[in-house]
PQR file with spaces between the fields and no chain letter, atoms N, CA, C, O and H, PARSE charges and radii, in Angstrom:
ATOM       1  N    UNK     1       1.032   -9.317    6.213 -0.4000 1.5000
ATOM       2  CA   UNK     1       0.769  -10.342    5.370 -0.0000 2.0000
ATOM       3  C    UNK     1      -0.520  -10.005    4.703  0.5500 1.7000
ATOM       4  O    UNK     1      -1.100   -9.092    5.291 -0.5500 1.4000
ATOM       5  N    UNK     2      -1.234  -10.524    3.508 -0.4000 1.5000
ATOM       6  CA   UNK     2      -1.886   -9.798    2.890 -0.0000 2.0000
ATOM       7  C    UNK     2      -3.241  -11.053    2.739  0.5500 1.7000
ATOM       8  O    UNK     2      -3.189  -12.116    2.120 -0.5500 1.4000
ATOM       9  H    UNK     2      -0.763  -11.266    3.030  0.4000 1.0000
ATOM      10  N    UNK     3      -4.315  -10.521    3.480 -0.4000 1.5000
ATOM      11  CA   UNK     3      -5.546  -12.027    3.497 -0.0000 2.0000
ATOM      12  C    UNK     3      -6.316  -11.364    2.468  0.5500 1.7000
ATOM      13  O    UNK     3      -6.525  -10.154    2.550 -0.5500 1.4000
ATOM      14  H    UNK     3      -4.357   -9.658    3.983  0.4000 1.0000
ATOM      15  N    UNK     4      -6.867  -12.231    1.261 -0.4000 1.5000
ATOM      16  CA   UNK     4      -8.001  -11.962    0.892 -0.0000 2.0000
ATOM      17  C    UNK     4      -9.591  -12.075    1.257  0.5500 1.7000
ATOM      18  O    UNK     4      -9.839  -13.268    1.431 -0.5500 1.4000
ATOM      19  H    UNK     4      -6.697  -13.214    1.194  0.4000 1.0000
ATOM      20  N    UNK     5     -10.073  -11.743    1.330 -0.4000 1.5000
ATOM      21  CA   UNK     5     -11.345  -11.999    1.524 -0.0000 2.0000
ATOM      22  C    UNK     5     -11.633  -11.821    3.462  0.5500 1.7000
ATOM      23  O    UNK     5     -12.108  -12.706    4.174 -0.5500 1.4000
ATOM      24  H    UNK     5      -9.872  -10.774    1.188  0.4000 1.0000
ATOM      25  N    UNK     6     -11.132  -10.290    3.976 -0.4000 1.5000
ATOM      26  CA   UNK     6     -11.397  -10.216    4.896 -0.0000 2.0000
ATOM      27  C    UNK     6     -12.688   -9.318    5.249  0.5500 1.7000
ATOM      28  O    UNK     6     -13.570   -9.083    4.423 -0.5500 1.4000
ATOM      29  H    UNK     6     -10.746   -9.570    3.399  0.4000 1.0000
ATOM      30  N    UNK     7     -12.693   -8.940    6.310 -0.4000 1.5000
ATOM      31  CA   UNK     7     -13.970   -8.173    6.919 -0.0000 2.0000
ATOM      32  C    UNK     7     -13.790   -6.394    5.919  0.5500 1.7000
ATOM      33  O    UNK     7     -14.731   -5.625    6.115 -0.5500 1.4000
ATOM      34  H    UNK     7     -11.976   -9.130    6.982  0.4000 1.0000
ATOM      35  N    UNK     8     -12.885   -5.989    5.159 -0.4000 1.5000
ATOM      36  CA   UNK     8     -12.603   -4.873    4.850 -0.0000 2.0000
ATOM      37  C    UNK     8     -12.736   -5.068    3.157  0.5500 1.7000
ATOM      38  O    UNK     8     -12.952   -6.116    2.549 -0.5500 1.4000
ATOM      39  H    UNK     8     -12.121   -6.614    5.000  0.4000 1.0000
ATOM      40  N    UNK     9     -12.556   -3.853    2.672 -0.4000 1.5000
ATOM      41  CA   UNK     9     -12.656   -3.703    1.050 -0.0000 2.0000
ATOM      42  C    UNK     9     -11.690   -2.235    1.115  0.5500 1.7000
ATOM      43  O    UNK     9     -11.504   -1.399    1.999 -0.5500 1.4000
ATOM      44  H    UNK     9     -12.380   -3.002    3.166  0.4000 1.0000
ATOM      45  N    UNK    10     -11.190   -2.396   -0.298 -0.4000 1.5000
ATOM      46  CA   UNK    10     -10.167   -1.454   -0.348 -0.0000 2.0000
ATOM      47  C    UNK    10     -10.405   -0.526   -1.388  0.5500 1.7000
ATOM      48  O    UNK    10     -11.152   -1.213   -2.084 -0.5500 1.4000
ATOM      49  H    UNK    10     -11.341   -3.076   -1.016  0.4000 1.0000
ATOM      50  N    UNK    11     -10.310    0.419   -1.911 -0.4000 1.5000
ATOM      51  CA   UNK    11     -10.424    1.227   -3.015 -0.0000 2.0000
ATOM      52  C    UNK    11      -9.208    2.501   -3.230  0.5500 1.7000
ATOM      53  O    UNK    11      -9.026    3.472   -2.496 -0.5500 1.4000
ATOM      54  H    UNK    11      -9.703    0.978   -1.346  0.4000 1.0000
ATOM      55  N    UNK    12      -8.621    2.203   -4.231 -0.4000 1.5000
ATOM      56  CA   UNK    12      -7.440    2.624   -4.736 -0.0000 2.0000
ATOM      57  C    UNK    12      -7.877    3.910   -5.553  0.5500 1.7000
ATOM      58  O    UNK    12      -8.615    3.824   -6.535 -0.5500 1.4000
ATOM      59  H    UNK    12      -8.769    1.415   -4.827  0.4000 1.0000
ATOM      60  N    UNK    13      -7.262    5.359   -4.979 -0.4000 1.5000
ATOM      61  CA   UNK    13      -8.247    6.643   -5.235 -0.0000 2.0000
ATOM      62  C    UNK    13      -7.213    7.493   -5.497  0.5500 1.7000
ATOM      63  O    UNK    13      -6.394    7.682   -4.597 -0.5500 1.4000
ATOM      64  H    UNK    13      -6.663    5.428   -4.181  0.4000 1.0000
ATOM      65  N    UNK    14      -7.056    8.155   -6.753 -0.4000 1.5000
ATOM      66  CA   UNK    14      -5.979    9.063   -7.300 -0.0000 2.0000
ATOM      67  C    UNK    14      -6.524   10.226   -6.240  0.5500 1.7000
ATOM      68  O    UNK    14      -7.653   10.392   -5.780 -0.5500 1.4000
ATOM      69  H    UNK    14      -7.721    8.002   -7.484  0.4000 1.0000
ATOM      70  N    UNK    15      -5.503   10.841   -6.065 -0.4000 1.5000
ATOM      71  CA   UNK    15      -5.480   12.276   -5.445 -0.0000 2.0000
ATOM      72  C    UNK    15      -5.600   13.448   -6.253  0.5500 1.7000
ATOM      73  O    UNK    15      -6.295   14.388   -5.867 -0.5500 1.4000
ATOM      74  H    UNK    15      -4.585   10.706   -6.438  0.4000 1.0000
ATOM      75  N    UNK    16      -4.945   13.480   -7.412 -0.4000 1.5000
ATOM      76  CA   UNK    16      -4.859   14.671   -8.113 -0.0000 2.0000
ATOM      77  C    UNK    16      -6.116   14.258   -9.507  0.5500 1.7000
ATOM      78  O    UNK    16      -5.681   14.127  -10.651 -0.5500 1.4000
ATOM      79  H    UNK    16      -4.380   12.716   -7.726  0.4000 1.0000
ATOM      80  N    UNK    17      -7.479   14.108   -9.249 -0.4000 1.5000
ATOM      81  CA   UNK    17      -8.151   14.304   -9.642 -0.0000 2.0000
ATOM      82  C    UNK    17      -8.811   13.516  -10.882  0.5500 1.7000
ATOM      83  O    UNK    17      -9.589   13.866  -11.770 -0.5500 1.4000
ATOM      84  H    UNK    17      -7.833   14.215   -8.319  0.4000 1.0000
ATOM      85  N    UNK    18      -8.077   12.127  -10.518 -0.4000 1.5000
ATOM      86  CA   UNK    18      -8.892   11.531  -11.598 -0.0000 2.0000
ATOM      87  C    UNK    18      -9.868   10.203  -10.709  0.5500 1.7000
ATOM      88  O    UNK    18     -10.438    9.418  -11.466 -0.5500 1.4000
ATOM      89  H    UNK    18      -7.445   11.843   -9.797  0.4000 1.0000
ATOM      90  N    UNK    19     -10.015   10.012   -9.494 -0.4000 1.5000
ATOM      91  CA   UNK    19     -11.300    9.888   -8.895 -0.0000 2.0000
ATOM      92  C    UNK    19     -10.992    8.513   -8.190  0.5500 1.7000
ATOM      93  O    UNK    19     -10.070    8.578   -7.376 -0.5500 1.4000
ATOM      94  H    UNK    19      -9.552   10.649   -8.878  0.4000 1.0000
ATOM      95  N    UNK    20     -11.685    7.083   -8.372 -0.4000 1.5000
ATOM      96  CA   UNK    20     -11.454    6.064   -8.074 -0.0000 2.0000
ATOM      97  C    UNK    20     -10.652    5.123   -9.008  0.5500 1.7000
ATOM      98  O    UNK    20     -11.165    5.172  -10.126 -0.5500 1.4000
ATOM      99  H    UNK    20     -12.434    7.031   -9.033  0.4000 1.0000
ATOM     100  N    UNK    21      -9.870    4.508   -8.985 -0.4000 1.5000
ATOM     101  CA   UNK    21      -8.671    3.733   -9.608 -0.0000 2.0000
ATOM     102  C    UNK    21      -9.459    2.663  -10.399  0.5500 1.7000
ATOM     103  O    UNK    21      -9.608    2.562  -11.617 -0.5500 1.4000
ATOM     104  H    UNK    21      -9.453    4.468   -8.077  0.4000 1.0000
ATOM     105  N    UNK    22      -9.977    1.801   -9.275 -0.4000 1.5000
ATOM     106  CA   UNK    22     -10.817    0.772   -9.427 -0.0000 2.0000
ATOM     107  C    UNK    22     -11.878    0.743   -9.306  0.5500 1.7000
ATOM     108  O    UNK    22     -12.516    1.786   -9.452 -0.5500 1.4000
ATOM     109  H    UNK    22      -9.856    1.883   -8.286  0.4000 1.0000
ATOM     110  N    UNK    23     -12.485   -0.389   -9.006 -0.4000 1.5000
ATOM     111  CA   UNK    23     -13.613   -0.827   -7.914 -0.0000 2.0000
ATOM     112  C    UNK    23     -13.495   -0.795   -6.782  0.5500 1.7000
ATOM     113  O    UNK    23     -12.521   -0.118   -6.453 -0.5500 1.4000
ATOM     114  H    UNK    23     -11.967   -1.236   -8.887  0.4000 1.0000
ATOM     115  N    UNK    24     -14.146   -1.305   -5.809 -0.4000 1.5000
ATOM     116  CA   UNK    24     -14.055   -1.893   -4.181 -0.0000 2.0000
ATOM     117  C    UNK    24     -12.997   -3.312   -4.963  0.5500 1.7000
ATOM     118  O    UNK    24     -13.194   -3.909   -6.021 -0.5500 1.4000
ATOM     119  H    UNK    24     -14.937   -1.855   -6.077  0.4000 1.0000
ATOM     120  N    UNK    25     -12.000   -3.467   -4.044 -0.4000 1.5000
ATOM     121  CA   UNK    25     -11.219   -5.099   -4.177 -0.0000 2.0000
ATOM     122  C    UNK    25     -11.247   -5.409   -2.886  0.5500 1.7000
ATOM     123  O    UNK    25     -11.257   -4.559   -1.996 -0.5500 1.4000
ATOM     124  H    UNK    25     -11.840   -2.982   -3.184  0.4000 1.0000
ATOM     125  N    UNK    26     -11.261   -6.718   -2.684 -0.4000 1.5000
ATOM     126  CA   UNK    26     -10.936   -7.371   -1.721 -0.0000 2.0000
ATOM     127  C    UNK    26      -9.765   -7.407   -0.900  0.5500 1.7000
ATOM     128  O    UNK    26      -9.508   -7.429    0.304 -0.5500 1.4000
ATOM     129  H    UNK    26     -11.253   -7.410   -3.407  0.4000 1.0000
ATOM     130  N    UNK    27      -9.130   -7.405   -2.023 -0.4000 1.5000
ATOM     131  CA   UNK    27      -7.390   -7.864   -1.414 -0.0000 2.0000
ATOM     132  C    UNK    27      -6.881   -6.088   -1.129  0.5500 1.7000
ATOM     133  O    UNK    27      -7.259   -5.149   -1.830 -0.5500 1.4000
ATOM     134  H    UNK    27      -9.338   -7.387   -3.001  0.4000 1.0000
ATOM     135  N    UNK    28      -6.035   -5.994   -0.035 -0.4000 1.5000
ATOM     136  CA   UNK    28      -5.500   -4.951    0.137 -0.0000 2.0000
ATOM     137  C    UNK    28      -4.115   -4.809   -1.402  0.5500 1.7000
ATOM     138  O    UNK    28      -3.821   -3.831   -2.090 -0.5500 1.4000
ATOM     139  H    UNK    28      -5.728   -6.757    0.535  0.4000 1.0000
ATOM     140  N    UNK    29      -3.602   -6.189   -1.426 -0.4000 1.5000
ATOM     141  CA   UNK    29      -2.241   -5.966   -2.182 -0.0000 2.0000
ATOM     142  C    UNK    29      -2.714   -5.942   -3.556  0.5500 1.7000
ATOM     143  O    UNK    29      -1.974   -5.613   -4.483 -0.5500 1.4000
ATOM     144  H    UNK    29      -3.841   -6.983   -0.867  0.4000 1.0000
ATOM     145  N    UNK    30      -4.032   -6.313   -3.724 -0.4000 1.5000
ATOM     146  CA   UNK    30      -4.622   -5.576   -5.132 -0.0000 2.0000
ATOM     147  C    UNK    30      -5.146   -4.274   -5.814  0.5500 1.7000
ATOM     148  O    UNK    30      -5.361   -3.846   -6.948 -0.5500 1.4000
ATOM     149  H    UNK    30      -4.634   -6.580   -2.971  0.4000 1.0000
ATOM     150  N    UNK    31      -5.222   -3.934   -4.707 -0.4000 1.5000
ATOM     151  CA   UNK    31      -5.245   -2.699   -4.586 -0.0000 2.0000
ATOM     152  C    UNK    31      -4.277   -1.356   -4.590  0.5500 1.7000
ATOM     153  O    UNK    31      -4.396   -0.253   -5.122 -0.5500 1.4000
ATOM     154  H    UNK    31      -5.047   -4.281   -3.786  0.4000 1.0000
ATOM     155  N    UNK    32      -3.444   -1.852   -3.899 -0.4000 1.5000
ATOM     156  CA   UNK    32      -1.969   -1.147   -3.634 -0.0000 2.0000
ATOM     157  C    UNK    32      -0.930   -1.377   -5.207  0.5500 1.7000
ATOM     158  O    UNK    32      -0.116   -0.612   -5.723 -0.5500 1.4000
ATOM     159  H    UNK    32      -3.348   -2.748   -3.466  0.4000 1.0000
ATOM     160  N    UNK    33      -1.388   -2.725   -5.612 -0.4000 1.5000
ATOM     161  CA   UNK    33      -0.709   -2.722   -7.537 -0.0000 2.0000
ATOM     162  C    UNK    33      -1.517   -1.530   -8.430  0.5500 1.7000
ATOM     163  O    UNK    33      -1.154   -0.703   -9.266 -0.5500 1.4000
ATOM     164  H    UNK    33      -2.049   -3.347   -5.193  0.4000 1.0000
ATOM     165  N    UNK    34      -2.493   -1.801   -7.955 -0.4000 1.5000
ATOM     166  CA   UNK    34      -3.384   -0.898   -8.911 -0.0000 2.0000
ATOM     167  C    UNK    34      -3.295    0.898   -8.634  0.5500 1.7000
ATOM     168  O    UNK    34      -3.573    1.784   -9.442 -0.5500 1.4000
ATOM     169  H    UNK    34      -2.787   -2.473   -7.275  0.4000 1.0000
ATOM     170  N    UNK    35      -2.929    1.001   -7.555 -0.4000 1.5000
ATOM     171  CA   UNK    35      -2.276    2.620   -6.920 -0.0000 2.0000
ATOM     172  C    UNK    35      -0.769    2.876   -7.796  0.5500 1.7000
ATOM     173  O    UNK    35      -0.726    3.812   -8.595 -0.5500 1.4000
ATOM     174  H    UNK    35      -2.703    0.281   -6.899  0.4000 1.0000
ATOM     175  N    UNK    36       0.200    2.168   -7.633 -0.4000 1.5000
ATOM     176  CA   UNK    36       0.981    1.943   -8.133 -0.0000 2.0000
ATOM     177  C    UNK    36       1.725    2.093   -9.351  0.5500 1.7000
ATOM     178  O    UNK    36       2.831    2.497   -9.711 -0.5500 1.4000
ATOM     179  H    UNK    36       0.165    1.408   -6.984  0.4000 1.0000
ATOM     180  N    UNK    37       0.144    1.361  -10.095 -0.4000 1.5000
ATOM     181  CA   UNK    37       0.688    1.063  -11.388 -0.0000 2.0000
ATOM     182  C    UNK    37       0.128    2.784  -12.093  0.5500 1.7000
ATOM     183  O    UNK    37       0.591    3.396  -13.055 -0.5500 1.4000
ATOM     184  H    UNK    37      -0.755    1.034   -9.803  0.4000 1.0000
ATOM     185  N    UNK    38      -0.658    3.044  -11.448 -0.4000 1.5000
ATOM     186  CA   UNK    38      -1.625    4.541  -11.788 -0.0000 2.0000
ATOM     187  C    UNK    38      -0.654    5.389  -11.789  0.5500 1.7000
ATOM     188  O    UNK    38      -0.565    6.350  -12.553 -0.5500 1.4000
ATOM     189  H    UNK    38      -1.035    2.546  -10.666  0.4000 1.0000
ATOM     190  N    UNK    39       0.214    5.046  -10.839 -0.4000 1.5000
ATOM     191  CA   UNK    39       1.296    6.379  -10.218 -0.0000 2.0000
ATOM     192  C    UNK    39       2.519    5.901  -11.436  0.5500 1.7000
ATOM     193  O    UNK    39       3.124    6.863  -11.910 -0.5500 1.4000
ATOM     194  H    UNK    39       0.143    4.265  -10.218  0.4000 1.0000
ATOM     195  N    UNK    40       2.783    5.001  -11.785 -0.4000 1.5000
ATOM     196  CA   UNK    40       3.433    5.019  -12.291 -0.0000 2.0000
ATOM     197  C    UNK    40       3.248    5.508  -14.245  0.5500 1.7000
ATOM     198  O    UNK    40       4.013    6.160  -14.955 -0.5500 1.4000
ATOM     199  H    UNK    40       2.292    4.220  -11.400  0.4000 1.0000
ATOM     200  N    UNK    41       2.336    5.055  -14.466 -0.4000 1.5000
ATOM     201  CA   UNK    41       1.600    5.459  -15.952 -0.0000 2.0000
ATOM     202  C    UNK    41       1.307    7.104  -15.959  0.5500 1.7000
ATOM     203  O    UNK    41       1.171    7.571  -17.089 -0.5500 1.4000
ATOM     204  H    UNK    41       1.715    4.525  -13.889  0.4000 1.0000
ATOM     205  N    UNK    42       1.184    8.088  -14.793 -0.4000 1.5000
ATOM     206  CA   UNK    42       0.363    8.890  -14.545 -0.0000 2.0000
ATOM     207  C    UNK    42       1.477   10.280  -13.558  0.5500 1.7000
ATOM     208  O    UNK    42       1.659   11.474  -13.798 -0.5500 1.4000
ATOM     209  H    UNK    42       1.294    7.708  -13.874  0.4000 1.0000
ATOM     210  N    UNK    43       1.856    9.619  -12.751 -0.4000 1.5000
ATOM     211  CA   UNK    43       2.732   10.344  -11.893 -0.0000 2.0000
ATOM     212  C    UNK    43       2.151   10.901  -10.598  0.5500 1.7000
ATOM     213  O    UNK    43       2.695   11.642   -9.779 -0.5500 1.4000
ATOM     214  H    UNK    43       1.709    8.649  -12.556  0.4000 1.0000
ATOM     215  N    UNK    44       0.753   10.308  -10.592 -0.4000 1.5000
ATOM     216  CA   UNK    44      -0.107   10.773   -9.661 -0.0000 2.0000
ATOM     217  C    UNK    44       0.028   10.593   -8.420  0.5500 1.7000
ATOM     218  O    UNK    44       1.020    9.980   -8.026 -0.5500 1.4000
ATOM     219  H    UNK    44       0.310    9.706  -11.256  0.4000 1.0000
ATOM     220  N    UNK    45      -0.803   11.014   -7.628 -0.4000 1.5000
ATOM     221  CA   UNK    45      -0.513   10.712   -5.969 -0.0000 2.0000
ATOM     222  C    UNK    45      -2.050    9.674   -5.879  0.5500 1.7000
ATOM     223  O    UNK    45      -3.109    9.880   -6.471 -0.5500 1.4000
ATOM     224  H    UNK    45      -1.609   11.512   -7.948  0.4000 1.0000
ATOM     225  N    UNK    46      -1.735    8.643   -5.016 -0.4000 1.5000
ATOM     226  CA   UNK    46      -2.893    8.129   -4.370 -0.0000 2.0000
ATOM     227  C    UNK    46      -3.100    7.788   -3.358  0.5500 1.7000
ATOM     228  O    UNK    46      -2.083    8.032   -2.709 -0.5500 1.4000
ATOM     229  H    UNK    46      -0.875    8.475   -4.535  0.4000 1.0000
ATOM     230  N    UNK    47      -4.073    7.186   -2.533 -0.4000 1.5000
ATOM     231  CA   UNK    47      -4.518    7.118   -1.613 -0.0000 2.0000
ATOM     232  C    UNK    47      -4.880    5.721   -1.324  0.5500 1.7000
ATOM     233  O    UNK    47      -4.685    5.030   -2.324 -0.5500 1.4000
ATOM     234  H    UNK    47      -4.899    6.987   -3.061  0.4000 1.0000
ATOM     235  N    UNK    48      -5.390    4.971   -0.206 -0.4000 1.5000
ATOM     236  CA   UNK    48      -5.775    3.785   -0.078 -0.0000 2.0000
ATOM     237  C    UNK    48      -7.306    3.662    0.731  0.5500 1.7000
ATOM     238  O    UNK    48      -7.202    3.346    1.916 -0.5500 1.4000
ATOM     239  H    UNK    48      -5.548    5.532    0.607  0.4000 1.0000
ATOM     240  N    UNK    49      -8.226    3.803    0.394 -0.4000 1.5000
ATOM     241  CA   UNK    49      -9.299    3.971    1.375 -0.0000 2.0000
ATOM     242  C    UNK    49      -9.533    2.657    1.516  0.5500 1.7000
ATOM     243  O    UNK    49      -9.332    1.920    0.551 -0.5500 1.4000
ATOM     244  H    UNK    49      -8.310    4.059   -0.569  0.4000 1.0000
ATOM     245  N    UNK    50     -10.087    2.035    2.978 -0.4000 1.5000
ATOM     246  CA   UNK    50     -10.281    0.946    3.558 -0.0000 2.0000
ATOM     247  C    UNK    50     -11.894    2.040    4.072  0.5500 1.7000
ATOM     248  O    UNK    50     -12.239    3.194    4.327 -0.5500 1.4000
ATOM     249  H    UNK    50     -10.250    2.634    3.763  0.4000 1.0000
ATOM     250  N    UNK    51     -12.574    0.175    3.925 -0.4000 1.5000
ATOM     251  CA   UNK    51     -13.880    0.655    4.942 -0.0000 2.0000
ATOM     252  C    UNK    51     -14.721   -1.239    5.217  0.5500 1.7000
ATOM     253  O    UNK    51     -14.594   -2.273    4.561 -0.5500 1.4000
ATOM     254  H    UNK    51     -12.294   -0.763    3.718  0.4000 1.0000
ATOM     255  N    UNK    52     -15.059   -1.103    5.746 -0.4000 1.5000
ATOM     256  CA   UNK    52     -15.655   -2.516    6.375 -0.0000 2.0000
ATOM     257  C    UNK    52     -16.471   -2.848    5.818  0.5500 1.7000
ATOM     258  O    UNK    52     -17.351   -2.028    5.559 -0.5500 1.4000
ATOM     259  H    UNK    52     -15.161   -0.264    6.280  0.4000 1.0000
ATOM     260  N    UNK    53     -16.587   -4.141    5.377 -0.4000 1.5000
ATOM     261  CA   UNK    53     -17.596   -4.954    4.327 -0.0000 2.0000
ATOM     262  C    UNK    53     -19.134   -4.545    5.279  0.5500 1.7000
ATOM     263  O    UNK    53     -19.187   -4.420    6.503 -0.5500 1.4000
ATOM     264  H    UNK    53     -15.872   -4.808    5.587  0.4000 1.0000
ATOM     265  N    UNK    54     -20.145   -4.414    4.423 -0.4000 1.5000
ATOM     266  CA   UNK    54     -21.638   -4.301    4.574 -0.0000 2.0000
ATOM     267  C    UNK    54     -22.112   -6.156    4.829  0.5500 1.7000
ATOM     268  O    UNK    54     -21.885   -7.071    4.037 -0.5500 1.4000
ATOM     269  H    UNK    54     -20.102   -4.515    3.429  0.4000 1.0000
ATOM     270  N    UNK    55     -22.523   -6.210    5.627 -0.4000 1.5000
ATOM     271  CA   UNK    55     -22.781   -8.013    5.928 -0.0000 2.0000
ATOM     272  C    UNK    55     -24.556   -7.561    4.894  0.5500 1.7000
ATOM     273  O    UNK    55     -25.385   -8.444    4.676 -0.5500 1.4000
ATOM     274  H    UNK    55     -22.707   -5.467    6.270  0.4000 1.0000
């Protein structure tokens, strides 16, 4: 289950040269959707980067 506003933020990043697909997002599910949409429109592979929020 995906919980928004956890201790982590997520960045969908294109592995084929486009760079960050969006800005850092607080929802893993939203970040995954952005990556999937990018893949469908461009055919590019992507990766989800996760980091802990800075307090």
